[in-house]
KOLTI-881532 format. One record per residue (C-alpha): x, y, z. Coordinates in steps of 0.02 Angstrom, whole numbers, padded with zeros to 5 digits, always signed. Last residue first. Layout:
N
XYZ ...
//
This chain:
265
-00205+00541-00001 -00108+00701+00041 -00133+00758+00219 -00124+00935+00286 -00112+01001+00464 -00173+01168+00530 -00135+01320+00637 -00245+01469+00675 -00166+01596+00791 -00223+01669+00958 -00103+01568+01064 -00165+01410+00980 -00321+01401+00871 -00352+01234+00789 -00365+01149+00621 -00332+00969+00573 -00359+00869+00413 -00334+01004+00281 -00342+00914+00115 -00227+00858-00022 -00254+00767-00184 -00137+00634-00251 -00059+00666-00420 +00116+00680-00350 +00106+00692-00161 +00296+00693-00142 +00301+00871-00207 +00167+00920-00081 +00269+00843+00060 +00426+00936+00007 +00328+01098-00008 +00248+01072+00162 +00420+01063+00242 +00443+01241+00175 +00312+01322+00287 +00413+01326+00449 +00566+01392+00356 +00466+01536+00281 +00534+01690+00367 +00410+01829+00406 +00282+01688+00393 +00108+01737+00450 +00125+01923+00418 +00222+01878+00262 +00075+01780+00191 -00064+01899+00244 -00170+01842+00096 -00066+01736-00023 +00064+01817-00137 +00206+01744-00033 +00142+01569-00079 +00202+01590-00259 +00284+01418-00272 +00141+01349-00168 +00007+01417-00285 +00099+01353-00438 +00117+01181-00361 -00066+01172-00314 -00121+01228-00487 -00023+01089-00569 -00076+00962-00436 -00263+00996-00443 -00313+01108-00298 -00342+01044-00120 -00170+01104-00064 -00210+01281-00122 -00383+01287-00044 -00317+01238+00127 -00174+01363+00110 -00293+01505+00067 -00399+01460+00218 -00242+01460+00326 -00188+01630+00261 -00355+01710+00302 -00365+01620+00469 -00191+01681+00517 -00238+01863+00488 -00406+01848+00575 -00331+01761+00726 -00180+01874+00732 -00273+02038+00751 -00264+02050+00942 -00086+01985+00965 -00068+01823+01066 +00060+01753+00943 +00109+01884+00815 +00284+01922+00873 +00337+01740+00852 +00268+01735+00675 +00247+01554+00625 +00077+01502+00558 +00066+01339+00459 +00194+01270+00580 +00331+01145+00539 +00355+00957+00524 +00341+00882+00350 +00319+00693+00355 +00350+00560+00224 +00287+00389+00280 +00390+00252+00198 +00296+00097+00143 +00396+00073-00017 +00254+00151-00118 +00280+00312-00020 +00466+00302-00056 +00431+00329-00241 +00387+00512-00203 +00566+00558-00154 +00610+00645-00317 +00445+00738-00317 +00479+00797-00139 +00649+00867-00185 +00570+00954-00334 +00440+01036-00222 +00583+01091-00111 +00674+01172-00257 +00514+01260-00311 +00490+01330-00136 +00663+01410-00130 +00716+01410+00052 +00887+01484+00017 +00969+01346+00116 +00898+01175+00076 +00788+01096+00208 +00860+00949+00298 +00807+00766+00296 +00780+00664+00453 +00776+00475+00455 +00668+00366+00568 +00666+00178+00593 +00501+00132+00679 +00522+00067+00857 +00502+00226+00957 +00366+00176+01081 +00288+00348+01109 +00243+00354+00924 +00124+00500+00894 +00173+00598+01050 +00359+00558+01039 +00338+00597+00855 +00283+00776+00893 +00435+00810+01006 +00564+00702+00917 +00556+00779+00745 +00534+00967+00757 +00631+00952+00919 +00790+00908+00826 +00843+00728+00791 +01031+00715+00811 +01174+00762+00697 +01328+00652+00685 +01309+00541+00531 +01272+00681+00410 +01239+00644+00227 +01246+00754+00072 +01137+00796-00076 +01138+00877-00247 +00979+00858-00349 +00994+00789-00526 +00836+00684-00511 +00935+00522-00505 +01043+00603-00370 +00892+00639-00262 +00832+00459-00278 +01005+00392-00237 +01022+00508-00088 +00855+00452-00016 +00904+00270-00041 +01066+00299+00056 +00970+00375+00201 +00847+00230+00193 +00990+00105+00209 +01073+00206+00348 +00911+00191+00445 +00898+00277+00614 +00830+00195+00768 +00702+00285+00874 +00765+00324+01048 +00649+00459+01109 +00706+00525+01277 +00665+00685+01369 +00800+00747+01488 +00806+00926+01423 +00618+00943+01452 +00646+00901+01635 +00742+01064+01659 +00592+01175+01617 +00603+01278+01456 +00714+01428+01421 +00784+01373+01254 +00746+01246+01119 +00867+01144+01014 +00874+00990+01122 +00959+00883+00989 +00925+00699+01017 +01047+00561+00971 +01039+00460+00810 +01068+00272+00821 +01104+00202+00647 +01169+00371+00591 +01133+00429+00413 +01045+00596+00435 +01005+00665+00263 +01064+00828+00188 +00980+00927+00049 +01114+01051-00003 +01176+01211+00081 +01099+01150+00245 +00946+01197+00347 +00876+01104+00497 +00738+01168+00611 +00589+01168+00495 +00592+00978+00497 +00583+00856+00352 +00544+00682+00418 +00565+00514+00330 +00480+00379+00431 +00511+00193+00407 +00424+00027+00373 +00261+00117+00405 +00123+00027+00502 -00020+00002+00382 -00152+00104+00289 -00121+00250+00406 -00254+00335+00514 -00223+00223+00666 -00042+00281+00676 -00089+00466+00662 -00215+00470+00804 -00089+00518+00937 -00045+00671+00834 -00228+00725+00834 -00241+00709+01023 -00080+00810+01045 -00149+00945+00930 -00306+00954+01035 -00208+00964+01198 -00088+01101+01144 -00170+01252+01227 -00247+01150+01369 -00150+01246+01503 -00220+01410+01438 -00085+01533+01385 +00104+01539+01403 +00098+01429+01559 +00103+01255+01481 +00148+01123+01609 +00274+01016+01518 +00287+00872+01395 +00171+00924+01254 +00250+01097+01237 +00429+01038+01209 +00462+01188+01095 +00298+01262+01034 +00197+01141+00930 +00251+01025+00789 +00122+01086+00665 +00085+00956+00531 +00124+00905+00352 +00085+00728+00302 +00114+00613+00152 +00004+00461+00129 +00078+00285+00124 +00055+00178-00030 +00000+00000+00000 
//
């Protein structure tokens, strides 16, 4: 069976594993519930996960190749216990090599990194979705420059993995303006962009790709993403979708902003 491709919000730092004080204590509960439902929503248990996180950028697409990746606690100012979290998913050197072969066949430069650990865009949401970390997991970087067309091309090159029972995941935030959270107008601004995004991913593939390439023309685009690294994982996922349609499968308001998740097929 072919796995879907997912793009979801990964929350704020280690938000699911601490007492949340920057707003109502249930701020992240609905997202946590949705993440827990991911395994049951899939056609079968994935053979592996390939995750593109907003928190890793390299000059070329770079894949983690360690057999036992560590964790990278790349968040700041949170309670001490959040720096002792564990999520020991195995890596997959074989999948890392397969990713590089597919990228190379598409003429896309790549590299591997055997030292880097899973950042919080990977291990925080996946610790919720897969608390027993048995599925081999590989992280893929964004490409510096954050060109949406390049990331769509990366996704297209990796699309065959879906038929090899690999779940391709984009981990970011559909709204990511740190100054905008809790601001009075943010809900309306983020809702306008989010509705545009939902319509864009539901379009036929050619129109979808054009809309995503020109995402900065969307309503309130730069108000929602002053810098687009949290949106770019969606481009990889959309590229991997191929002819499959997309739809918004989760929507919530957190800290005054609308955030959403997207699934293709």
